[in-house]
C-alpha positions, 0 to 999 in steps of 0.5 A: 220755262217760261220766259218771264219766269227767268230772273232776267229780263227778256231780249226786248226789255234789254233792247229797250233798256239799252238805248233808255242808257245811251239815251241817258248817256247822252244827257249827262255828257252832252244835253245838261251842260248844254243846256246850263251853258245857256244864258238865262230863262231858256237854260233855267227852263232847258236844264230844268227839262234836261234833269226831269227827261234824265229822272224820267229815264232813270227810272224807266229803266228800273222798272224796265228791268224789274218787267213792269210794263209801266217802263216802257210806257215811260220811257217812251216819254223821252224819246218824243222828247229827245225828237221834238227838243232840236225843234224847240232849241235850235228852230223856236229859239234859234241857238246855234249848236255849241259847236256850229255842228248843224247836223248834230240834232239827227243822234239824238232823233235817231235815238228816239226813234229807237227807243219807239221802237224797241218799244212798241217790240217788248210792249207786242211780247207780252210774255217780257212782262210780270203778268 
């Protein structure tokens, strides 16, 4: 039986979904409340961008559950954002971390790198997707 005939997504797609799900939970638990707590225009922009990113992640997960290759492409957008966002927030805008933990940005960066890595693996495995 061919792998794409299975009703379940391949292990490659499941890995991308898992990495995206971890990033989505991180958005709800940490980033959305943190961005909303910022005062003024930075808080508004951060809150809107974070919510839009969470919606993109959710759409990407749904597409991947239906074995659609577009889900991988869409999932890379929040992955790149996870790698870059701490530079904008902590370096350019000079906002300290909420808990004062200087090494905290390592977590979203690693999440973004894992999403990209697993997305590349899934993309290379053409049999994972519906033709």
